[in-house]
C-alpha positions as CSV (number, residue, x, y, z in Angstrom):
1,X,179.8,89.4,150.9
2,X,181.4,91.9,153.3
3,X,184.3,93.7,151.5
4,X,185.4,96.2,154.1
5,X,184.7,97.6,157.5
6,X,185.6,101.1,158.7
7,X,185.1,102.1,162.4
8,X,185.8,105.4,164.0
9,X,185.5,106.4,167.7
10,X,183.5,103.3,168.6
11,X,184.0,102.4,172.3
12,X,187.7,101.4,172.4
13,X,188.3,101.6,168.7
14,X,189.8,104.9,167.7
15,X,190.1,104.4,164.0
16,X,190.0,101.1,162.1
17,X,189.8,100.2,158.4
18,X,190.1,96.7,157.1
19,X,189.1,94.7,154.0
20,X,188.0,91.1,153.8
21,X,188.4,88.3,151.2
22,X,186.1,85.5,150.3
23,X,186.0,82.1,152.0
24,X,186.6,81.3,155.6
25,X,188.0,84.2,157.7
26,X,189.4,83.5,161.1
27,X,189.4,86.2,163.8
28,X,191.2,85.5,167.0
29,X,192.8,87.4,169.9
30,X,193.3,87.2,173.6
31,X,190.4,87.4,176.0
32,X,189.5,91.1,176.4
33,X,191.3,92.2,173.2
34,X,188.0,93.5,171.8
35,X,186.6,90.8,169.5
36,X,183.2,91.4,170.9
37,X,183.6,95.2,170.3
38,X,184.4,94.6,166.7
39,X,181.4,92.4,166.3
40,X,179.3,95.0,168.1
41,X,180.4,97.6,165.5
42,X,179.3,95.3,162.7
43,X,176.0,94.7,164.4
44,X,175.5,98.5,164.8
45,X,175.9,99.1,161.1
46,X,173.4,96.3,160.5
47,X,170.7,98.0,162.5
48,X,171.2,96.9,166.1
49,X,170.1,99.2,169.0
50,X,172.3,102.3,169.5
51,X,173.1,104.2,172.6
52,X,175.4,106.9,173.9
53,X,177.9,104.4,175.5
54,X,179.1,103.5,172.0
55,X,180.6,106.9,171.4
56,X,184.4,106.8,172.3
57,X,186.5,109.6,173.8
58,X,187.8,111.0,170.5
59,X,184.8,113.0,169.4
60,X,181.1,113.7,169.7
61,X,180.0,110.8,167.6
62,X,181.0,107.4,166.3
63,X,180.8,106.2,162.7
64,X,180.7,102.6,161.4
65,X,180.7,102.0,157.6
66,X,180.5,98.6,155.8
67,X,180.8,97.8,152.1
68,X,179.0,94.8,150.8
69,X,178.3,93.2,147.4
70,X,175.0,94.3,145.8
71,X,173.0,91.2,145.2
72,X,170.0,91.2,142.9
73,X,167.8,90.2,145.8
74,X,168.5,93.6,147.4
75,X,167.4,95.7,144.5
76,X,163.6,95.4,145.1
77,X,164.2,96.6,148.7
78,X,166.3,99.6,147.5
79,X,163.8,100.5,144.8
80,X,160.9,100.3,147.2
81,X,162.8,102.7,149.5
82,X,163.7,105.0,146.5
83,X,167.4,104.3,147.1
84,X,170.1,104.0,144.3
85,X,170.5,100.4,143.1
86,X,173.3,100.9,140.5
87,X,176.7,99.2,140.5
88,X,177.8,96.1,142.3
89,X,178.5,97.5,145.8
90,X,176.3,98.6,148.7
91,X,177.7,100.9,151.4
92,X,175.9,101.1,154.7
93,X,176.9,103.7,157.3
94,X,175.6,104.4,160.8
95,X,176.5,107.3,163.1
96,X,175.7,107.7,166.8
97,X,175.9,110.9,168.7
98,X,176.5,111.5,172.4
99,X,172.8,111.9,172.9
100,X,172.4,108.3,171.8
101,X,170.6,109.3,168.7
102,X,171.7,107.5,165.5
103,X,171.4,108.2,161.8
104,X,171.6,105.6,159.0
105,X,172.7,105.9,155.4
106,X,172.7,103.6,152.3
107,X,175.0,104.6,149.5
108,X,175.2,108.1,151.1
109,X,171.4,108.5,151.1
110,X,169.6,108.8,154.5
111,X,167.6,105.6,155.2
112,X,165.2,104.6,158.0
113,X,166.3,102.0,160.5
114,X,163.6,99.4,159.4
115,X,164.9,99.6,155.8
116,X,168.5,99.2,157.1
117,X,167.5,96.2,159.1
118,X,165.6,94.7,156.1
119,X,168.8,95.0,154.0
120,X,170.9,93.6,156.7
121,X,168.7,90.5,156.9
122,X,169.8,89.7,153.4
123,X,173.5,90.5,153.9
124,X,174.8,88.9,157.2
125,X,173.8,86.2,159.6
126,X,175.5,86.6,162.9
127,X,175.6,83.6,165.2
128,X,176.7,84.5,168.6
129,X,178.0,82.2,171.3
130,X,174.7,82.4,173.1
131,X,172.5,81.6,170.1
132,X,172.1,78.0,171.2
133,X,169.2,79.5,173.1
134,X,167.5,79.9,169.8
135,X,167.0,76.2,169.7
136,X,164.2,76.9,172.2
137,X,162.7,79.6,169.8
138,X,159.8,78.3,167.8
139,X,160.4,80.8,165.0
140,X,164.0,79.6,164.6
141,X,163.0,76.0,164.4
142,X,160.4,76.9,161.8
143,X,162.9,78.9,159.8
144,X,165.4,76.0,159.8
145,X,162.8,73.5,158.7
146,X,161.3,75.8,156.1
147,X,164.7,76.6,154.5
148,X,165.4,72.9,154.2
149,X,161.9,72.2,152.9
150,X,161.9,75.0,150.4
151,X,158.8,76.5,152.2
152,X,160.1,80.0,153.1
153,X,158.2,81.7,150.3
154,X,155.1,79.8,151.2
155,X,155.5,80.8,154.8
156,X,155.6,84.4,153.7
157,X,152.4,83.8,151.8
158,X,150.9,82.3,154.9
159,X,151.8,85.4,156.9
160,X,150.1,87.6,154.2
161,X,147.0,85.4,154.3
162,X,147.0,85.5,158.1
163,X,147.2,89.3,158.0
164,X,144.2,89.3,155.6
165,X,142.3,87.1,158.1
166,X,143.1,89.6,160.9
167,X,142.0,92.5,158.7
168,X,138.7,90.8,157.9
169,X,138.1,90.0,161.5
170,X,138.7,93.6,162.5
171,X,136.3,94.8,159.8
172,X,133.7,92.3,160.8
173,X,134.0,93.2,164.5
174,X,133.7,96.9,163.7
175,X,130.6,96.4,161.6
176,X,129.0,94.1,164.2
177,X,129.6,96.7,166.9
178,X,128.1,99.4,164.7
179,X,125.1,97.1,163.9
180,X,124.7,96.3,167.6
181,X,124.5,100.0,168.5
182,X,122.3,100.7,165.5
183,X,119.8,98.0,166.5
184,X,119.8,99.3,170.1
185,X,119.1,102.8,169.0
186,X,117.0,102.0,166.0
187,X,113.6,102.1,167.7
188,X,114.5,105.4,169.4
189,X,115.8,106.9,166.2
190,X,112.9,105.6,164.2
191,X,110.3,107.3,166.5
192,X,112.2,110.6,166.4
193,X,112.6,110.5,162.7
194,X,109.0,109.6,162.1
195,X,107.8,112.5,164.2
196,X,110.0,115.0,162.3
197,X,109.1,113.4,159.0
198,X,105.4,113.6,159.7
199,X,105.7,117.2,160.7
200,X,106.3,118.1,157.0
201,X,108.9,120.7,157.8
202,X,109.5,123.6,155.4
203,X,112.3,126.0,155.5
204,X,111.3,129.5,156.8
205,X,108.0,128.1,158.0
206,X,108.2,129.5,161.5
207,X,108.8,133.1,160.3
208,X,105.9,132.9,157.8
209,X,103.5,131.5,160.4
210,X,104.5,134.0,163.0
211,X,103.8,136.8,160.6
212,X,100.4,135.2,159.7
213,X,99.5,134.7,163.3
214,X,100.2,138.3,164.1
215,X,97.9,139.4,161.3
216,X,95.1,137.0,162.3
217,X,95.3,138.0,165.9
218,X,94.8,141.7,164.9
219,X,92.5,141.1,162.0
220,X,89.6,143.4,163.2
221,X,92.0,146.3,164.0
222,X,93.7,145.8,160.6
223,X,90.3,145.7,158.8
224,X,89.2,148.9,160.5
225,X,92.3,150.8,159.5
226,X,92.2,149.5,155.9
227,X,88.6,150.6,155.6
228,X,89.4,154.1,156.8
229,X,92.3,154.3,154.4
230,X,90.1,153.0,151.5
231,X,87.4,155.5,152.4
232,X,89.9,158.4,152.3
233,X,91.4,157.3,149.0
234,X,88.1,156.4,147.4
235,X,85.2,158.3,149.1
236,X,81.8,156.6,148.7
237,X,80.0,160.0,149.1
238,X,79.4,161.5,145.6
239,X,79.7,165.0,147.0
240,X,83.3,164.4,148.2
241,X,85.9,164.3,145.4
242,X,88.4,161.5,145.5
243,X,92.0,162.6,145.8
244,X,92.9,161.1,142.5
245,X,90.0,163.0,140.9
246,X,91.4,166.3,142.4
247,X,94.9,165.4,141.1
248,X,93.5,164.7,137.6
249,X,91.8,168.1,137.5
250,X,94.9,169.9,138.8
251,X,96.9,168.1,136.0
252,X,94.6,169.4,133.3
253,X,94.9,173.0,134.7
254,X,98.7,172.7,134.6
255,X,98.6,171.4,131.1
256,X,96.6,174.6,130.1
257,X,99.1,176.8,131.8
258,X,101.9,175.0,130.0
259,X,100.8,176.7,126.8
260,X,102.2,179.9,128.2
261,X,104.7,178.6,130.8
262,X,106.6,175.6,129.3
263,X,107.9,174.6,132.7
264,X,104.4,173.7,133.8
265,X,104.4,170.8,131.5
266,X,107.0,169.0,133.7
267,X,104.9,169.7,136.8
268,X,101.8,168.4,135.1
269,X,103.6,165.1,134.2
270,X,104.9,164.8,137.8
271,X,101.5,165.4,139.2
272,X,100.0,162.8,136.8
273,X,102.6,160.3,138.1
274,X,101.5,161.0,141.6
275,X,97.9,160.5,140.6
276,X,98.7,157.1,139.0
277,X,100.7,156.0,142.1
278,X,97.8,157.0,144.3
279,X,95.3,155.1,142.2
280,X,97.6,152.1,142.4
281,X,97.9,152.4,146.2
282,X,94.2,152.7,146.5
283,X,93.7,149.5,144.5
284,X,96.2,147.7,146.7
285,X,94.6,148.9,149.9
286,X,91.2,147.8,148.5
287,X,92.5,144.4,147.5
288,X,94.2,143.8,150.9
289,X,91.1,145.0,152.7
290,X,88.9,142.5,150.7
291,X,91.3,139.7,151.6
292,X,91.6,140.5,155.2
293,X,89.0,138.5,157.2
294,X,88.9,137.6,160.9
295,X,89.2,133.8,160.9
296,X,89.3,132.2,164.4
297,X,89.6,128.8,162.8
298,X,92.7,129.7,160.7
299,X,94.2,131.5,163.7
300,X,93.8,128.3,165.7
301,X,95.4,126.2,163.0
302,X,98.4,128.6,162.8
303,X,98.9,128.6,166.5
304,X,98.7,124.8,166.7
305,X,101.3,124.5,163.9
306,X,103.5,127.0,165.7
307,X,103.1,125.1,168.9
308,X,104.2,121.9,167.2
309,X,107.2,123.5,165.7
310,X,108.2,125.3,169.0
311,X,107.9,121.9,170.7
312,X,110.1,120.1,168.2
313,X,112.7,122.9,168.4
314,X,112.8,122.7,172.2
315,X,112.9,118.9,172.2
316,X,115.8,118.7,169.9
317,X,117.6,121.7,171.3
318,X,117.5,123.7,168.1
319,X,116.7,127.2,167.1
320,X,115.6,126.9,163.4
321,X,113.5,124.7,161.3
322,X,116.5,124.3,159.0
323,X,118.3,122.6,161.9
324,X,115.3,120.3,162.4
325,X,115.3,119.3,158.8
326,X,119.1,118.4,159.0
327,X,118.3,116.4,162.1
328,X,115.5,114.6,160.3
329,X,117.8,113.7,157.5
330,X,120.5,112.5,159.9
331,X,118.0,110.3,161.8
332,X,116.8,108.9,158.5
333,X,120.3,107.9,157.5
334,X,120.8,106.2,160.9
335,X,117.5,104.2,160.5
336,X,118.6,103.2,157.0
337,X,122.1,102.4,158.2
338,X,120.9,99.6,160.5
339,X,119.4,97.9,157.4
340,X,122.4,98.4,155.2
341,X,124.7,97.3,158.0
342,X,123.1,93.9,158.1
343,X,124.1,93.4,154.5
344,X,127.6,94.7,155.2
345,X,128.0,92.3,158.1
346,X,126.9,89.4,155.9
347,X,129.3,90.5,153.2
348,X,132.2,90.9,155.8
349,X,131.4,87.5,157.3
350,X,131.7,85.9,153.9
351,X,135.0,87.7,153.3
352,X,136.3,86.4,156.6
353,X,135.2,82.9,155.8
354,X,137.0,83.1,152.4
355,X,140.1,84.6,154.0
356,X,140.2,81.8,156.6
357,X,139.7,79.2,153.9
358,X,142.5,80.6,151.9
359,X,144.8,80.7,154.9
360,X,144.0,77.2,155.9
361,X,144.7,76.0,152.4
362,X,148.2,77.5,152.6
363,X,148.6,76.0,156.1
364,X,147.8,72.6,154.7
365,X,150.2,73.1,151.8
366,X,152.9,74.4,154.2
367,X,152.4,71.4,156.5
368,X,152.8,69.1,153.5
369,X,156.2,70.7,152.6
370,X,157.3,70.6,156.2
371,X,156.3,67.0,156.7
372,X,158.2,66.1,153.6
373,X,161.3,68.1,154.6
374,X,161.5,67.1,158.3
375,X,163.0,63.6,157.7
376,X,165.6,65.2,155.3
377,X,166.6,67.8,157.9
378,X,166.7,65.2,160.6
379,X,168.9,63.0,158.6
380,X,171.3,65.8,157.5
381,X,171.8,67.1,161.0
382,X,172.2,63.7,162.5
383,X,174.9,62.9,159.9
384,X,176.7,66.1,160.7
385,X,176.6,65.3,164.4
386,X,178.1,61.8,163.7
387,X,180.9,63.6,162.0
388,X,181.4,65.8,165.1
389,X,182.2,62.9,167.5
390,X,178.6,62.2,168.4
391,X,178.7,58.8,166.8
392,X,175.5,57.5,168.4
393,X,173.5,60.7,168.5
394,X,170.0,60.8,167.2
395,X,168.2,64.0,166.0
396,X,164.6,64.2,164.9
397,X,162.4,67.1,163.7
398,X,158.9,66.6,165.1
399,X,155.8,68.3,163.9
400,X,152.7,68.9,166.0
401,X,149.4,70.5,164.9
402,X,148.7,73.8,166.5
403,X,146.3,76.7,166.2
404,X,146.6,78.3,162.7
405,X,148.5,81.5,162.7
406,X,151.0,83.6,160.7
407,X,153.5,80.8,160.4
408,X,150.9,78.0,159.6
409,X,149.4,75.4,161.8
410,X,152.5,73.5,162.8
411,X,154.6,73.5,165.9
412,X,158.2,72.3,165.3
413,X,160.2,70.5,168.0
414,X,163.9,69.4,167.8
415,X,164.4,66.0,169.7
416,X,167.9,64.8,170.6
417,X,169.6,61.9,172.3
418,X,173.4,61.5,172.6
419,X,172.9,57.7,172.8
420,X,170.3,57.3,170.1
421,X,167.6,56.2,172.5
422,X,164.8,58.0,174.3
423,X,164.8,61.2,172.3
424,X,163.6,64.3,174.1
425,X,163.6,68.1,173.7
426,X,167.0,69.2,172.6
427,X,167.2,72.0,175.2
428,X,166.8,69.4,178.0
429,X,168.7,66.5,176.5
430,X,171.9,68.2,175.2
431,X,175.0,69.5,177.1
432,X,176.6,72.8,176.2
433,X,179.1,71.2,173.8
434,X,176.4,69.2,172.2
435,X,174.2,72.2,171.8
436,X,177.1,74.0,170.0
437,X,177.5,71.1,167.6
438,X,173.8,70.8,167.0
439,X,173.6,74.6,166.3
440,X,176.6,74.4,163.9
441,X,175.0,71.5,162.1
442,X,171.7,73.4,161.7
443,X,173.5,76.5,160.6
444,X,175.4,74.5,158.0
445,X,172.1,73.1,156.7
446,X,170.5,76.5,156.7
447,X,173.4,78.1,154.9
448,X,173.0,75.6,152.0
449,X,169.5,76.9,151.3
450,X,169.4,80.5,152.6
451,X,171.8,82.0,150.0
452,X,173.1,84.3,152.7
453,X,176.3,85.8,151.4
454,X,178.0,86.2,154.8
455,X,177.8,84.2,158.0
456,X,179.5,85.1,161.2
457,X,180.2,82.5,164.0
458,X,181.1,84.0,167.3
459,X,182.8,81.2,169.3
460,X,180.5,78.5,167.9
461,X,183.1,76.1,169.2
462,X,182.4,76.9,172.9
463,X,182.4,73.7,175.0
464,X,184.4,71.5,172.5
465,X,188.0,70.7,172.0
466,X,190.4,68.1,170.5
467,X,189.3,66.2,167.5
468,X,185.8,67.5,167.8
469,X,187.1,71.1,167.5
470,X,189.1,70.0,164.4
471,X,186.0,68.5,162.8
472,X,184.0,71.6,163.6
473,X,186.7,73.6,161.9
474,X,186.5,71.4,158.9
475,X,182.7,71.9,158.8
476,X,183.0,75.6,159.0
477,X,185.7,75.5,156.4
478,X,183.5,73.6,154.0
479,X,180.8,76.2,154.4
480,X,183.4,78.8,153.5
481,X,183.7,77.2,150.1
482,X,180.3,78.5,149.1
483,X,180.0,81.7,151.1
484,X,182.0,84.2,153.1
485,X,182.3,82.8,156.7
486,X,183.8,84.7,159.7
487,X,184.8,82.5,162.6
488,X,185.7,84.2,165.9
489,X,187.5,81.5,167.8
490,X,189.8,80.5,170.6
491,X,190.5,77.0,169.2
492,X,193.7,76.5,167.2
493,X,192.1,73.5,165.3
494,X,189.4,75.9,164.0
495,X,191.8,78.8,163.4
496,X,194.1,76.7,161.3
497,X,191.3,76.1,158.7
498,X,190.8,79.6,157.5
499,X,192.0,81.1,154.2
500,X,192.7,84.4,156.0
501,X,193.5,85.1,159.6
502,X,192.9,88.4,161.4
503,X,194.2,89.2,164.9
504,X,192.4,91.5,167.2
505,X,194.6,93.2,169.8
506,X,194.5,95.9,172.4
507,X,197.3,98.4,172.9
508,X,197.0,101.2,175.5
509,X,193.3,100.5,175.8
510,X,192.8,100.9,172.0
511,X,191.5,98.0,170.0
512,X,192.8,97.2,166.5
513,X,192.8,94.5,163.9
514,X,195.4,93.3,161.4
515,X,195.7,90.6,158.7
516,X,198.4,88.1,159.7
517,X,201.0,86.9,157.2
518,X,202.1,83.3,157.1
519,X,204.7,83.6,159.9
520,X,202.6,85.7,162.2
521,X,199.8,83.3,161.8
522,X,202.1,80.4,162.9
523,X,202.9,82.5,166.0
524,X,199.2,83.2,166.7
525,X,198.1,79.5,166.4
526,X,201.1,78.5,168.6
527,X,199.8,81.0,171.2
528,X,196.4,79.5,171.0
529,X,198.0,76.1,171.5
530,X,200.3,76.9,174.4
531,X,199.0,80.1,176.1
532,X,201.1,83.2,176.9
533,X,204.4,81.4,176.6
534,X,204.9,80.1,173.1
535,X,207.1,77.0,173.1
536,X,209.0,75.5,170.2
537,X,206.7,72.5,170.4
538,X,203.7,74.8,170.1
539,X,205.3,76.4,167.0
540,X,206.0,73.0,165.5
541,X,202.4,71.9,166.2
542,X,201.1,75.2,164.7
543,X,203.1,74.6,161.5
544,X,201.7,71.1,161.3
545,X,198.1,72.4,161.7
546,X,198.7,75.0,159.1
547,X,200.6,72.7,156.8
548,X,203.5,75.2,156.5
């Protein structure tokens, strides 16, 4: 329930703090006193849209704070939002600055607007005087029937199952689109991949082939120079000493001299190292010379291979064989992807079929509950209407099959007739006063099953008077026995039913609210009976209504 409300600098409210008891609470006041402003402040702290026009003239921002009882049903929401869930009270606060930007708090912790609205949905149900229009809202009709049928939890499951269907449809559509593109490009990608795969690409191959091509193209020139070098290092003429032989003899002479000059030993060793290096060079030159052959066939093979590689590089817009290898692997994955996608599409199709089957099963179960609950809701509302001076009225909840969706496969219609004959759509068949009574009857039924701690009626009695107003007051009063009910009203018959009565008034363009004592309440009910001039007869009538 709502324990207290504090408002600061909200439109015409400068500063206001008030607490509320349990049961039926009456709020009255003259037209223009600010009852709608007070309700707007409560709506703001419950998550309604904020704008800069809400900020009054007494500061740069407005603040609305409300204290509620903390019900067990709220704790999972608080825990999910990482908010404190201790104690038995819940304090919501909303601030709005002159820029129109608002901030929300729960137990002094910042909270997002969606979380605030989710909490509010479990705290207060505000029924405004224009909510009879909700009778035309399919969602409201479903909500009323599902509450009466005990199907609210099943409807939530239906919404979850429907979301699963939508998710599966999205996944399947995405895979099908990928498969379509893959199939369209598969032949193209297949031919490109096969050509690269058949090329037998090797990393660094171009550089190696270019070096070999250069050698083969100049094989005769290379052979000639190597032969000359080999002849100089290893002369074939016996009369010409090889350089290594001369170095060997020089080394021996230095070794002889080392017997007398020790430093010559180092020179001999160095000279011997030079000889060994020269012999090794001569052997390498000889081996290279023997391997070097002019081969037009090999040159042609190398040039053909290079031509193929150059062509592939140019065709794919690449500069290295490594890039071609990466492209080959990418194309291979695309080719393979088309085959694997077919399996994924088949799997996704099955998942969608399973999700649709599960959703339809819930729809069927939901329909069963609704079909069973519709007569009970019809009977209860009709009985309520008979007690509100619509003695011959008939009310019927009608179900029609519709396309399965998040709320099931049912379309709910409310049919009404004030005479009990020729029922038709309630929005077309009922007058304004009749719509108010129908809505109140529905709200009374919904309150029995919704476990909502607080219900606010904003002039639910619009369009009725006399005994009907008295009976509506009795009905609202009966609801107040099980929950906290606020009734904003202009009718004395309704005002007299409350356990507490608050008066909203305006002084010097500032709106305020105060709890009326017994005598002040008599005066207010008398004013509601007689208008601006309170007569002794009106006071007597007020005392009679209030039983004081």
